[in-house]
All heavy atoms as a GROMACS GRO file, in nm:
protein
  645
    1MET      N    1   9.349   9.227   9.585
    1MET     CA    2   9.310   9.098   9.636
    1MET      C    3   9.335   9.094   9.786
    1MET      O    4   9.444   9.128   9.831
    1MET     CB    5   9.391   8.989   9.566
    1MET     CG    6   9.359   8.853   9.616
    1MET     SD    7   9.401   8.731   9.495
    1MET     CE    8   9.535   8.647   9.558
    2LYS      N    9   9.238   9.052   9.862
    2LYS     CA   10   9.248   9.048  10.007
    2LYS      C   11   9.289   8.909  10.052
    2LYS      O   12   9.234   8.809  10.004
    2LYS     CB   13   9.116   9.088  10.069
    2LYS     CG   14   9.120   9.096  10.219
    2LYS     CD   15   8.987   9.143  10.274
    2LYS     CE   16   8.995   9.147  10.425
    2LYS     NZ   17   8.869   9.185  10.484
    3LEU      N   18   9.386   8.902  10.144
    3LEU     CA   19   9.429   8.775  10.200
    3LEU      C   20   9.332   8.733  10.309
    3LEU      O   21   9.302   8.811  10.400
    3LEU     CB   22   9.570   8.789  10.258
    3LEU     CG   23   9.628   8.666  10.324
    3LEU    CD1   24   9.649   8.556  10.220
    3LEU    CD2   25   9.761   8.700  10.389
    4VAL      N   26   9.280   8.612  10.299
    4VAL     CA   27   9.186   8.561  10.397
    4VAL      C   28   9.245   8.438  10.463
    4VAL      O   29   9.281   8.342  10.395
    4VAL     CB   30   9.050   8.524  10.331
    4VAL    CG1   31   8.955   8.468  10.435
    4VAL    CG2   32   8.990   8.645  10.262
    5LEU      N   33   9.260   8.443  10.594
    5LEU     CA   34   9.310   8.330  10.670
    5LEU      C   35   9.205   8.289  10.772
    5LEU      O   36   9.136   8.373  10.828
    5LEU     CB   37   9.441   8.365  10.740
    5LEU     CG   38   9.559   8.402  10.648
    5LEU    CD1   39   9.676   8.451  10.731
    5LEU    CD2   40   9.600   8.283  10.565
    6ASP      N   41   9.197   8.159  10.798
    6ASP     CA   42   9.098   8.108  10.892
    6ASP      C   43   9.134   8.128  11.038
    6ASP      O   44   9.048   8.122  11.124
    6ASP     CB   45   9.074   7.958  10.867
    6ASP     CG   46   9.003   7.933  10.735
    6ASP    OD1   47   8.937   8.024  10.685
    6ASP    OD2   48   9.014   7.821  10.683
    7SER      N   49   9.261   8.149  11.068
    7SER     CA   50   9.301   8.166  11.207
    7SER      C   51   9.382   8.293  11.224
    7SER      O   52   9.415   8.360  11.127
    7SER     CB   53   9.384   8.045  11.252
    7SER     OG   54   9.513   8.050  11.196
    8GLU      N   55   9.414   8.322  11.348
    8GLU     CA   56   9.494   8.440  11.378
    8GLU      C   57   9.641   8.418  11.342
    8GLU      O   58   9.717   8.511  11.329
    8GLU     CB   59   9.482   8.474  11.527
    8GLU     CG   60   9.344   8.518  11.568
    8GLU     CD   61   9.303   8.649  11.503
    8GLU    OE1   62   9.385   8.740  11.496
    8GLU    OE2   63   9.187   8.659  11.458
    9LYS      N   64   9.684   8.292  11.330
    9LYS     CA   65   9.823   8.261  11.300
    9LYS      C   66   9.853   8.290  11.154
    9LYS      O   67   9.782   8.247  11.066
    9LYS     CB   68   9.853   8.115  11.334
    9LYS     CG   69   9.840   8.086  11.482
    9LYS     CD   70   9.870   7.943  11.514
    9LYS     CE   71   9.854   7.919  11.663
    9LYS     NZ   72   9.872   7.779  11.696
   10ARG      N   73   9.963   8.362  11.131
   10ARG     CA   74  10.000   8.402  10.996
   10ARG      C   75  10.112   8.317  10.936
   10ARG      O   76  10.147   8.333  10.821
   10ARG     CB   77  10.045   8.549  10.996
   10ARG     CG   78   9.939   8.644  11.045
   10ARG     CD   79   9.832   8.662  10.939
   10ARG     NE   80   9.741   8.768  10.976
   10ARG     CZ   81   9.611   8.749  10.990
   10ARG    NH1   82   9.559   8.632  10.973
   10ARG    NH2   83   9.533   8.850  11.020
   11ASN      N   84  10.172   8.229  11.017
   11ASN     CA   85  10.274   8.137  10.968
   11ASN      C   86  10.280   8.016  11.060
   11ASN      O   87  10.224   8.019  11.170
   11ASN     CB   88  10.412   8.205  10.959
   11ASN     CG   89  10.473   8.235  11.094
   11ASN    OD1   90  10.497   8.147  11.175
   11ASN    ND2   91  10.498   8.363  11.120
   12ILE      N   92  10.346   7.910  11.016
   12ILE     CA   93  10.360   7.791  11.100
   12ILE      C   94  10.503   7.773  11.151
   12ILE      O   95  10.529   7.683  11.229
   12ILE     CB   96  10.314   7.664  11.026
   12ILE    CG1   97  10.397   7.641  10.901
   12ILE    CG2   98  10.166   7.671  10.994
   12ILE    CD1   99  10.366   7.509  10.829
   13ILE      N  100  10.594   7.860  11.108
   13ILE     CA  101  10.734   7.840  11.143
   13ILE      C  102  10.780   7.919  11.265
   13ILE      O  103  10.888   7.896  11.316
   13ILE     CB  104  10.827   7.872  11.024
   13ILE    CG1  105  10.831   8.021  10.997
   13ILE    CG2  106  10.790   7.793  10.902
   13ILE    CD1  107  10.950   8.063  10.914
   14GLY      N  108  10.700   8.012  11.312
   14GLY     CA  109  10.741   8.103  11.418
   14GLY      C  110  10.805   8.037  11.540
   14GLY      O  111  10.917   8.074  11.578
   15PRO      N  112  10.739   7.940  11.601
   15PRO     CA  113  10.798   7.877  11.719
   15PRO      C  114  10.932   7.806  11.688
   15PRO      O  115  11.023   7.808  11.770
   15PRO     CB  116  10.691   7.776  11.763
   15PRO     CG  117  10.564   7.834  11.710
   15PRO     CD  118  10.601   7.897  11.579
   16ARG      N  119  10.944   7.749  11.570
   16ARG     CA  120  11.069   7.682  11.533
   16ARG      C  121  11.181   7.782  11.504
   16ARG      O  122  11.297   7.755  11.531
   16ARG     CB  123  11.047   7.588  11.417
   16ARG     CG  124  10.967   7.465  11.462
   16ARG     CD  125  10.977   7.353  11.366
   16ARG     NE  126  10.912   7.236  11.423
   16ARG     CZ  127  10.960   7.114  11.412
   16ARG    NH1  128  11.069   7.092  11.343
   16ARG    NH2  129  10.896   7.013  11.465
   17VAL      N  130  11.146   7.896  11.450
   17VAL     CA  131  11.247   8.001  11.429
   17VAL      C  132  11.303   8.041  11.565
   17VAL      O  133  11.425   8.051  11.583
   17VAL     CB  134  11.189   8.123  11.354
   17VAL    CG1  135  11.285   8.241  11.360
   17VAL    CG2  136  11.158   8.087  11.210
   18LYS      N  137  11.214   8.061  11.661
   18LYS     CA  138  11.259   8.101  11.795
   18LYS      C  139  11.347   7.993  11.857
   18LYS      O  140  11.453   8.023  11.915
   18LYS     CB  141  11.140   8.131  11.886
   18LYS     CG  142  11.181   8.181  12.022
   18LYS     CD  143  11.062   8.224  12.104
   18LYS     CE  144  11.108   8.282  12.236
   18LYS     NZ  145  10.994   8.333  12.314
   19THR      N  146  11.306   7.868  11.846
   19THR     CA  147  11.385   7.757  11.901
   19THR      C  148  11.524   7.754  11.839
   19THR      O  149  11.625   7.744  11.911
   19THR     CB  150  11.312   7.623  11.875
   19THR    OG1  151  11.188   7.624  11.945
   19THR    CG2  152  11.396   7.504  11.920
   20ALA      N  153  11.532   7.764  11.707
   20ALA     CA  154  11.662   7.759  11.638
   20ALA      C  155  11.746   7.882  11.671
   20ALA      O  156  11.868   7.872  11.688
   20ALA     CB  157  11.641   7.747  11.488
   21ARG      N  158  11.682   7.998  11.682
   21ARG     CA  159  11.754   8.120  11.715
   21ARG      C  160  11.818   8.108  11.853
   21ARG      O  161  11.937   8.140  11.871
   21ARG     CB  162  11.659   8.241  11.711
   21ARG     CG  163  11.726   8.372  11.751
   21ARG     CD  164  11.631   8.489  11.742
   21ARG     NE  165  11.514   8.482  11.828
   21ARG     CZ  166  11.516   8.507  11.960
   21ARG    NH1  167  11.628   8.538  12.021
   21ARG    NH2  168  11.404   8.500  12.030
   22LEU      N  169  11.742   8.061  11.950
   22LEU     CA  170  11.795   8.046  12.085
   22LEU      C  171  11.904   7.938  12.091
   22LEU      O  172  12.003   7.954  12.163
   22LEU     CB  173  11.681   8.015  12.183
   22LEU     CG  174  11.580   8.128  12.201
   22LEU    CD1  175  11.464   8.082  12.288
   22LEU    CD2  176  11.646   8.252  12.257
   23LYS      N  177  11.886   7.831  12.016
   23LYS     CA  178  11.988   7.725  12.012
   23LYS      C  179  12.120   7.779  11.958
   23LYS      O  180  12.227   7.735  11.998
   23LYS     CB  181  11.938   7.608  11.925
   23LYS     CG  182  12.032   7.491  11.923
   23LYS     CD  183  11.976   7.376  11.841
   23LYS     CE  184  12.077   7.263  11.838
   23LYS     NZ  185  12.032   7.155  11.751
   24ASN      N  186  12.112   7.875  11.866
   24ASN     CA  187  12.231   7.937  11.808
   24ASN      C  188  12.278   8.059  11.888
   24ASN      O  189  12.366   8.133  11.844
   24ASN     CB  190  12.204   7.978  11.662
   24ASN     CG  191  12.205   7.860  11.569
   24ASN    OD1  192  12.310   7.808  11.534
   24ASN    ND2  193  12.086   7.815  11.530
   25ASN      N  194  12.218   8.079  12.006
   25ASN     CA  195  12.254   8.191  12.095
   25ASN      C  196  12.251   8.326  12.024
   25ASN      O  197  12.342   8.408  12.037
   25ASN     CB  198  12.392   8.168  12.158
   25ASN     CG  199  12.394   8.046  12.247
   25ASN    OD1  200  12.306   8.030  12.330
   25ASN    ND2  201  12.492   7.960  12.228
   26LEU      N  202  12.144   8.349  11.949
   26LEU     CA  203  12.128   8.475  11.877
   26LEU      C  204  12.013   8.555  11.936
   26LEU      O  205  11.908   8.500  11.970
   26LEU     CB  206  12.096   8.449  11.729
   26LEU     CG  207  12.202   8.382  11.644
   26LEU    CD1  208  12.144   8.345  11.508
   26LEU    CD2  209  12.322   8.473  11.628
   27THR      N  210  12.032   8.685  11.944
   27THR     CA  211  11.920   8.773  11.976
   27THR      C  212  11.842   8.797  11.847
   27THR      O  213  11.890   8.766  11.737
   27THR     CB  214  11.970   8.908  12.031
   27THR    OG1  215  12.042   8.976  11.928
   27THR    CG2  216  12.056   8.890  12.154
   28GLN      N  217  11.725   8.855  11.859
   28GLN     CA  218  11.649   8.889  11.739
   28GLN      C  219  11.726   8.990  11.655
   28GLN      O  220  11.726   8.981  11.532
   28GLN     CB  221  11.512   8.943  11.778
   28GLN     CG  222  11.422   8.837  11.837
   28GLN     CD  223  11.293   8.891  11.890
   28GLN    OE1  224  11.278   9.011  11.914
   28GLN    NE2  225  11.196   8.802  11.911
   29LYS      N  226  11.794   9.084  11.719
   29LYS     CA  227  11.872   9.183  11.647
   29LYS      C  228  11.988   9.117  11.572
   29LYS      O  229  12.018   9.152  11.458
   29LYS     CB  230  11.924   9.289  11.744
   29LYS     CG  231  11.992   9.406  11.678
   29LYS     CD  232  12.026   9.514  11.778
   29LYS     CE  233  12.091   9.630  11.707
   29LYS     NZ  234  12.119   9.740  11.798
   30GLU      N  235  12.055   9.021  11.635
   30GLU     CA  236  12.166   8.950  11.570
   30GLU      C  237  12.116   8.866  11.452
   30GLU      O  238  12.182   8.860  11.348
   30GLU     CB  239  12.239   8.861  11.670
   30GLU     CG  240  12.317   8.939  11.774
   30GLU     CD  241  12.365   8.855  11.890
   30GLU    OE1  242  12.303   8.750  11.922
   30GLU    OE2  243  12.465   8.896  11.953
   31LEU      N  244  12.000   8.804  11.468
   31LEU     CA  245  11.941   8.729  11.357
   31LEU      C  246  11.911   8.822  11.240
   31LEU      O  247  11.940   8.790  11.125
   31LEU     CB  248  11.815   8.656  11.402
   31LEU     CG  249  11.739   8.579  11.294
   31LEU    CD1  250  11.828   8.478  11.223
   31LEU    CD2  251  11.617   8.511  11.355
   32SER      N  252  11.857   8.939  11.270
   32SER     CA  253  11.830   9.037  11.167
   32SER      C  254  11.956   9.075  11.090
   32SER      O  255  11.957   9.082  10.967
   32SER     CB  256  11.767   9.162  11.230
   32SER     OG  257  11.748   9.263  11.134
   33ALA      N  258  12.066   9.095  11.164
   33ALA     CA  259  12.194   9.131  11.101
   33ALA      C  260  12.246   9.018  11.012
   33ALA      O  261  12.298   9.043  10.903
   33ALA     CB  262  12.296   9.166  11.208
   34LYS      N  263  12.232   8.893  11.055
   34LYS     CA  264  12.276   8.779  10.974
   34LYS      C  265  12.194   8.769  10.846
   34LYS      O  266  12.247   8.739  10.740
   34LYS     CB  267  12.266   8.648  11.053
   34LYS     CG  268  12.379   8.627  11.151
   34LYS     CD  269  12.364   8.490  11.215
   34LYS     CE  270  12.491   8.450  11.284
   34LYS     NZ  271  12.586   8.385  11.198
   35LEU      N  272  12.065   8.795  10.856
   35LEU     CA  273  11.980   8.791  10.738
   35LEU      C  274  12.017   8.900  10.639
   35LEU      O  275  12.012   8.879  10.518
   35LEU     CB  276  11.832   8.804  10.778
   35LEU     CG  277  11.774   8.683  10.852
   35LEU    CD1  278  11.638   8.719  10.913
   35LEU    CD2  279  11.761   8.564  10.759
   36GLU      N  280  12.056   9.015  10.691
   36GLU     CA  281  12.098   9.126  10.606
   36GLU      C  282  12.215   9.089  10.516
   36GLU      O  283  12.226   9.137  10.404
   36GLU     CB  284  12.138   9.247  10.690
   36GLU     CG  285  12.032   9.351  10.700
   36GLU     CD  286  12.079   9.476  10.770
   36GLU    OE1  287  12.179   9.536  10.727
   36GLU    OE2  288  12.014   9.513  10.869
   37THR      N  289  12.304   9.002  10.565
   37THR     CA  290  12.420   8.961  10.483
   37THR      C  291  12.375   8.882  10.361
   37THR      O  292  12.452   8.866  10.266
   37THR     CB  293  12.521   8.877  10.564
   37THR    OG1  294  12.462   8.753  10.602
   37THR    CG2  295  12.570   8.954  10.687
   38LEU      N  296  12.252   8.832  10.364
   38LEU     CA  297  12.195   8.759  10.249
   38LEU      C  298  12.097   8.846  10.172
   38LEU      O  299  12.020   8.796  10.090
   38LEU     CB  300  12.125   8.632  10.297
   38LEU     CG  301  12.212   8.529  10.369
   38LEU    CD1  302  12.126   8.415  10.421
   38LEU    CD2  303  12.321   8.477  10.278
   39ALA      N  304  12.098   8.976  10.200
   39ALA     CA  305  12.008   9.072  10.136
   39ALA      C  306  11.862   9.043  10.166
   39ALA      O  307  11.773   9.066  10.084
   39ALA     CB  308  12.032   9.079   9.985
   40VAL      N  309  11.837   8.993  10.286
   40VAL     CA  310  11.700   8.972  10.335
   40VAL      C  311  11.685   9.064  10.455
   40VAL      O  312  11.756   9.050  10.555
   40VAL     CB  313  11.676   8.824  10.373
   40VAL    CG1  314  11.542   8.806  10.439
   40VAL    CG2  315  11.690   8.736  10.250
   41TYR      N  316  11.594   9.158  10.444
   41TYR     CA  317  11.582   9.263  10.545
   41TYR      C  318  11.457   9.243  10.629
   41TYR      O  319  11.346   9.278  10.588
   41TYR     CB  320  11.584   9.400  10.477
   41TYR     CG  321  11.709   9.420  10.396
   41TYR    CD1  322  11.709   9.397  10.258
   41TYR    CD2  323  11.829   9.453  10.458
   41TYR    CE1  324  11.826   9.411  10.184
   41TYR    CE2  325  11.946   9.466  10.384
   41TYR     CZ  326  11.944   9.445  10.248
   41TYR     OH  327  12.058   9.457  10.176
   42ILE      N  328  11.477   9.185  10.747
   42ILE     CA  329  11.370   9.168  10.845
   42ILE      C  330  11.421   9.232  10.973
   42ILE      O  331  11.519   9.185  11.032
   42ILE     CB  332  11.338   9.018  10.870
   42ILE    CG1  333  11.308   8.944  10.741
   42ILE    CG2  334  11.220   9.006  10.966
   42ILE    CD1  335  11.286   8.793  10.759
   43ASP      N  336  11.357   9.338  11.017
   43ASP     CA  337  11.405   9.405  11.138
   43ASP      C  338  11.367   9.326  11.263
   43ASP      O  339  11.292   9.230  11.258
   43ASP     CB  340  11.356   9.550  11.145
   43ASP     CG  341  11.205   9.564  11.155
   43ASP    OD1  342  11.135   9.465  11.183
   43ASP    OD2  343  11.155   9.675  11.136
   44ARG      N  344  11.420   9.369  11.377
   44ARG     CA  345  11.399   9.296  11.503
   44ARG      C  346  11.251   9.285  11.538
   44ARG      O  347  11.203   9.180  11.579
   44ARG     CB  348  11.476   9.366  11.617
   44ARG     CG  349  11.478   9.280  11.744
   44ARG     CD  350  11.460   9.359  11.871
   44ARG     NE  351  11.350   9.453  11.874
   44ARG     CZ  352  11.222   9.420  11.905
   44ARG    NH1  353  11.189   9.296  11.930
   44ARG    NH2  354  11.130   9.513  11.909
   45ALA      N  355  11.178   9.391  11.519
   45ALA     CA  356  11.035   9.389  11.551
   45ALA      C  357  10.960   9.290  11.462
   45ALA      O  358  10.869   9.220  11.509
   45ALA     CB  359  10.976   9.528  11.535
   46SER      N  360  10.999   9.280  11.338
   46SER     CA  361  10.934   9.185  11.246
   46SER      C  362  10.970   9.041  11.281
   46SER      O  363  10.889   8.951  11.263
   46SER     CB  364  10.972   9.217  11.102
   46SER     OG  365  10.916   9.340  11.064
   47ILE      N  366  11.092   9.020  11.330
   47ILE     CA  367  11.130   8.885  11.375
   47ILE      C  368  11.045   8.846  11.495
   47ILE      O  369  10.998   8.733  11.506
   47ILE     CB  370  11.281   8.876  11.405
   47ILE    CG1  371  11.358   8.881  11.273
   47ILE    CG2  372  11.315   8.748  11.483
   47ILE    CD1  373  11.508   8.889  11.286
   48SER      N  374  11.022   8.941  11.584
   48SER     CA  375  10.935   8.916  11.699
   48SER      C  376  10.795   8.877  11.653
   48SER      O  377  10.738   8.779  11.702
   48SER     CB  378  10.928   9.040  11.788
   48SER     OG  379  10.839   9.018  11.894
   49LYS      N  380  10.740   8.951  11.558
   49LYS     CA  381  10.607   8.919  11.505
   49LYS      C  382  10.606   8.784  11.436
   49LYS      O  383  10.510   8.707  11.447
   49LYS     CB  384  10.561   9.028  11.408
   49LYS     CG  385  10.525   9.157  11.476
   49LYS     CD  386  10.485   9.262  11.375
   49LYS     CE  387  10.460   9.395  11.444
   49LYS     NZ  388  10.430   9.501  11.349
   50LEU      N  389  10.714   8.752  11.365
   50LEU     CA  390  10.724   8.624  11.296
   50LEU      C  391  10.722   8.511  11.400
   50LEU      O  392  10.650   8.413  11.384
   50LEU     CB  393  10.854   8.619  11.215
   50LEU     CG  394  10.872   8.499  11.128
   50LEU    CD1  395  10.923   8.542  10.992
   50LEU    CD2  396  10.968   8.401  11.190
   51GLU      N  397  10.802   8.525  11.507
   51GLU     CA  398  10.808   8.423  11.611
   51GLU      C  399  10.674   8.406  11.682
   51GLU      O  400  10.641   8.298  11.729
   51GLU     CB  401  10.918   8.456  11.711
   51GLU     CG  402  11.057   8.440  11.655
   51GLU     CD  403  11.170   8.472  11.751
   51GLU    OE1  404  11.143   8.522  11.864
   51GLU    OE2  405  11.285   8.447  11.714
   52GLN      N  406  10.597   8.513  11.690
   52GLN     CA  407  10.465   8.508  11.753
   52GLN      C  408  10.355   8.465  11.655
   52GLN      O  409  10.237   8.465  11.689
   52GLN     CB  410  10.430   8.645  11.811
   52GLN     CG  411  10.520   8.689  11.923
   52GLN     CD  412  10.490   8.832  11.963
   52GLN    OE1  413  10.373   8.872  11.974
   52GLN    NE2  414  10.593   8.910  11.986
   53GLN      N  415  10.396   8.435  11.533
   53GLN     CA  416  10.306   8.392  11.426
   53GLN      C  417  10.208   8.502  11.384
   53GLN      O  418  10.098   8.474  11.338
   53GLN     CB  419  10.232   8.264  11.465
   53GLN     CG  420  10.325   8.147  11.489
   53GLN     CD  421  10.254   8.024  11.537
   53GLN    OE1  422  10.199   8.023  11.647
   53GLN    NE2  423  10.252   7.922  11.455
   54LYS      N  424  10.251   8.626  11.396
   54LYS     CA  425  10.167   8.740  11.360
   54LYS      C  426  10.209   8.803  11.228
   54LYS      O  427  10.152   8.903  11.187
   54LYS     CB  428  10.172   8.846  11.470
   54LYS     CG  429  10.112   8.799  11.600
   54LYS     CD  430  10.120   8.906  11.706
   54LYS     CE  431  10.058   8.858  11.836
   54LYS     NZ  432  10.065   8.960  11.940
   55ARG      N  433  10.312   8.745  11.163
   55ARG     CA  434  10.366   8.801  11.040
   55ARG      C  435  10.378   8.691  10.935
   55ARG      O  436  10.423   8.582  10.963
   55ARG     CB  437  10.503   8.862  11.065
   55ARG     CG  438  10.569   8.923  10.943
   55ARG     CD  439  10.714   8.963  10.976
   55ARG     NE  440  10.782   9.027  10.866
   55ARG     CZ  441  10.842   8.963  10.766
   55ARG    NH1  442  10.840   8.832  10.760
   55ARG    NH2  443  10.904   9.029  10.671
   56ILE      N  444  10.337   8.722  10.814
   56ILE     CA  445  10.352   8.630  10.702
   56ILE      C  446  10.498   8.629  10.659
   56ILE      O  447  10.566   8.731  10.667
   56ILE     CB  448  10.260   8.672  10.586
   56ILE    CG1  449  10.114   8.654  10.628
   56ILE    CG2  450  10.290   8.593  10.460
   56ILE    CD1  451  10.015   8.710  10.530
   57ILE      N  452  10.545   8.516  10.611
   57ILE     CA  453  10.684   8.503  10.567
   57ILE      C  454  10.685   8.467  10.419
   57ILE      O  455  10.598   8.392  10.371
   57ILE     CB  456  10.758   8.398  10.651
   57ILE    CG1  457  10.904   8.394  10.612
   57ILE    CG2  458  10.695   8.264  10.642
   57ILE    CD1  459  10.992   8.326  10.713
   58THR      N  460  10.784   8.518  10.347
   58THR     CA  461  10.797   8.486  10.205
   58THR      C  462  10.888   8.365  10.187
   58THR      O  463  10.961   8.326  10.279
   58THR     CB  464  10.855   8.604  10.125
   58THR    OG1  465  10.992   8.622  10.164
   58THR    CG2  466  10.776   8.731  10.147
   59ASP      N  467  10.885   8.309  10.068
   59ASP     CA  468  10.971   8.194  10.040
   59ASP      C  469  11.119   8.232  10.049
   59ASP      O  470  11.202   8.156  10.099
   59ASP     CB  471  10.938   8.131   9.904
   59ASP     CG  472  10.940   8.230   9.788
   59ASP    OD1  473  10.953   8.353   9.811
   59ASP    OD2  474  10.926   8.185   9.673
   60VAL      N  475  11.155   8.351  10.005
   60VAL     CA  476  11.293   8.397  10.011
   60VAL      C  477  11.337   8.410  10.157
   60VAL      O  478  11.448   8.369  10.194
   60VAL     CB  479  11.308   8.532   9.936
   60VAL    CG1  480  11.446   8.592   9.958
   60VAL    CG2  481  11.280   8.513   9.788
   61GLU      N  482  11.250   8.463  10.240
   61GLU     CA  483  11.281   8.476  10.383
   61GLU      C  484  11.295   8.339  10.448
   61GLU      O  485  11.385   8.317  10.529
   61GLU     CB  486  11.172   8.557  10.454
   61GLU     CG  487  11.170   8.703  10.412
   61GLU     CD  488  11.047   8.777  10.460
   61GLU    OE1  489  10.944   8.714  10.492
   61GLU    OE2  490  11.053   8.902  10.467
   62LEU      N  491  11.210   8.246  10.410
   62LEU     CA  492  11.216   8.110  10.463
   62LEU      C  493  11.351   8.045  10.430
   62LEU      O  494  11.415   7.986  10.517
   62LEU     CB  495  11.101   8.026  10.406
   62LEU     CG  496  11.096   7.880  10.448
   62LEU    CD1  497  11.074   7.868  10.598
   62LEU    CD2  498  10.985   7.809  10.372
   63MET      N  499  11.394   8.058  10.307
   63MET     CA  500  11.523   8.001  10.266
   63MET      C  501  11.638   8.066  10.343
   63MET      O  502  11.730   7.997  10.388
   63MET     CB  503  11.543   8.018  10.116
   63MET     CG  504  11.446   7.939  10.030
   63MET     SD  505  11.463   7.762  10.048
   63MET     CE  506  11.626   7.738   9.980
   64ALA      N  507  11.635   8.196  10.359
   64ALA     CA  508  11.741   8.266  10.431
   64ALA      C  509  11.744   8.227  10.578
   64ALA      O  510  11.852   8.204  10.635
   64ALA     CB  511  11.724   8.417  10.416
   65LEU      N  512  11.629   8.217  10.640
   65LEU     CA  513  11.624   8.175  10.781
   65LEU      C  514  11.681   8.035  10.796
   65LEU      O  515  11.757   8.008  10.890
   65LEU     CB  516  11.480   8.179  10.833
   65LEU     CG  517  11.427   8.317  10.866
   65LEU    CD1  518  11.275   8.316  10.878
   65LEU    CD2  519  11.490   8.370  10.994
   66SER      N  520  11.647   7.948  10.706
   66SER     CA  521  11.701   7.812  10.708
   66SER      C  522  11.853   7.815  10.704
   66SER      O  523  11.921   7.745  10.780
   66SER     CB  524  11.645   7.734  10.588
   66SER     OG  525  11.710   7.610  10.575
   67GLN      N  526  11.906   7.898  10.618
   67GLN     CA  527  12.052   7.906  10.600
   67GLN      C  528  12.122   7.964  10.724
   67GLN      O  529  12.219   7.906  10.772
   67GLN     CB  530  12.084   7.990  10.477
   67GLN     CG  531  12.230   7.989  10.440
   67GLN     CD  532  12.257   8.062  10.309
   67GLN    OE1  533  12.166   8.095  10.234
   67GLN    NE2  534  12.382   8.086  10.282
   68VAL      N  535  12.074   8.075  10.776
   68VAL     CA  536  12.145   8.139  10.887
   68VAL      C  537  12.122   8.068  11.021
   68VAL      O  538  12.203   8.083  11.113
   68VAL     CB  539  12.111   8.290  10.900
   68VAL    CG1  540  12.149   8.364  10.774
   68VAL    CG2  541  11.968   8.313  10.939
   69LEU      N  542  12.015   7.990  11.031
   69LEU     CA  543  11.987   7.917  11.155
   69LEU      C  544  12.038   7.772  11.149
   69LEU      O  545  12.024   7.697  11.245
   69LEU     CB  546  11.837   7.919  11.186
   69LEU     CG  547  11.779   8.056  11.220
   69LEU    CD1  548  11.628   8.050  11.230
   69LEU    CD2  549  11.840   8.110  11.350
   70TYR      N  550  12.094   7.734  11.035
   70TYR     CA  551  12.153   7.599  11.018
   70TYR      C  552  12.050   7.488  11.039
   70TYR      O  553  12.077   7.388  11.106
   70TYR     CB  554  12.274   7.580  11.110
   70TYR     CG  555  12.378   7.686  11.094
   70TYR    CD1  556  12.394   7.786  11.191
   70TYR    CD2  557  12.458   7.691  10.980
   70TYR    CE1  558  12.489   7.886  11.175
   70TYR    CE2  559  12.553   7.792  10.963
   70TYR     CZ  560  12.568   7.888  11.061
   70TYR     OH  561  12.662   7.988  11.045
   71VAL      N  562  11.932   7.508  10.984
   71VAL     CA  563  11.826   7.407  10.989
   71VAL      C  564  11.767   7.394  10.848
   71VAL      O  565  11.783   7.483  10.765
   71VAL     CB  566  11.714   7.442  11.090
   71VAL    CG1  567  11.768   7.444  11.232
   71VAL    CG2  568  11.649   7.575  11.057
   72SER      N  569  11.698   7.286  10.823
   72SER     CA  570  11.637   7.268  10.692
   72SER      C  571  11.503   7.340  10.684
   72SER      O  572  11.438   7.367  10.786
   72SER     CB  573  11.617   7.119  10.662
   72SER     OG  574  11.516   7.067  10.747
   73VAL      N  575  11.462   7.369  10.563
   73VAL     CA  576  11.330   7.427  10.541
   73VAL      C  577  11.223   7.331  10.593
   73VAL      O  578  11.126   7.371  10.655
   73VAL     CB  579  11.309   7.461  10.392
   73VAL    CG1  580  11.164   7.498  10.364
   73VAL    CG2  581  11.402   7.574  10.349
   74GLY      N  582  11.244   7.202  10.568
   74GLY     CA  583  11.150   7.101  10.617
   74GLY      C  584  11.134   7.105  10.768
   74GLY      O  585  11.023   7.092  10.820
   75TRP      N  586  11.245   7.126  10.839
   75TRP     CA  587  11.237   7.134  10.985
   75TRP      C  588  11.158   7.258  11.027
   75TRP      O  589  11.073   7.251  11.115
   75TRP     CB  590  11.377   7.136  11.047
   75TRP     CG  591  11.371   7.134  11.197
   75TRP    CD1  592  11.359   7.024  11.276
   75TRP    CD2  593  11.372   7.248  11.284
   75TRP    NE1  594  11.354   7.063  11.409
   75TRP    CE2  595  11.362   7.200  11.417
   75TRP    CE3  596  11.383   7.385  11.264
   75TRP    CZ2  597  11.361   7.285  11.526
   75TRP    CZ3  598  11.381   7.469  11.373
   75TRP    CH2  599  11.371   7.418  11.504
   76LEU      N  600  11.187   7.371  10.963
   76LEU     CA  601  11.112   7.493  10.997
   76LEU      C  602  10.963   7.476  10.972
   76LEU      O  603  10.881   7.530  11.047
   76LEU     CB  604  11.165   7.612  10.914
   76LEU     CG  605  11.299   7.671  10.957
   76LEU    CD1  606  11.346   7.775  10.858
   76LEU    CD2  607  11.290   7.732  11.097
   77LEU      N  608  10.928   7.401  10.869
   77LEU     CA  609  10.787   7.379  10.836
   77LEU      C  610  10.722   7.271  10.922
   77LEU      O  611  10.603   7.245  10.909
   77LEU     CB  612  10.773   7.345  10.688
   77LEU     CG  613  10.808   7.457  10.591
   77LEU    CD1  614  10.810   7.405  10.448
   77LEU    CD2  615  10.709   7.572  10.604
   78GLY      N  616  10.801   7.206  11.007
   78GLY     CA  617  10.746   7.101  11.092
   78GLY      C  618  10.733   6.968  11.024
   78GLY      O  619  10.665   6.878  11.074
   79LEU      N  620  10.799   6.952  10.910
   79LEU     CA  621  10.793   6.826  10.837
   79LEU      C  622  10.898   6.726  10.884
   79LEU      O  623  10.891   6.608  10.851
   79LEU     CB  624  10.811   6.852  10.686
   79LEU     CG  625  10.711   6.949  10.624
   79LEU    CD1  626  10.749   6.979  10.480
   79LEU    CD2  627  10.570   6.892  10.632
   80GLU      N  628  10.997   6.775  10.958
   80GLU     CA  629  11.105   6.691  11.010
   80GLU      C  630  11.117   6.716  11.160
   80GLU      O  631  11.086   6.824  11.208
   80GLU     CB  632  11.239   6.728  10.944
   80GLU     CG  633  11.239   6.716  10.794
   80GLU     CD  634  11.363   6.778  10.731
   80GLU    OE1  635  11.455   6.819  10.806
   80GLU    OE2  636  11.368   6.786  10.609
   81LYS      N  637  11.166   6.617  11.231
   81LYS     CA  638  11.188   6.632  11.376
   81LYS      C  639  11.323   6.688  11.404
   81LYS      O  640  11.415   6.681  11.335
   81LYS     CB  641  11.173   6.498  11.443
   81LYS     CG  642  11.030   6.447  11.430
   81LYS     CD  643  10.981   6.395  11.559
   81LYS     CE  644  10.838   6.354  11.539
   81LYS     NZ  645  10.755   6.377  11.644
   0.00000   0.00000   0.00000
């Protein structure tokens, strides 16, 4: 089955992940290490792609990012201010 998207953007959370990461004074490498403690393996290059909206994210990854960045899933999705 082929994934078909209407735009070049592969996720809607990328800019918010970057905002939360910087607010927590984390590098992409440090964020990757924190995610690893939750058994979620996203390397630094993939975090960069995620922040640029060039990488699809799974629900498990979304939950882990929410936890390590101390923000809600709703905020990452743009449903909350």
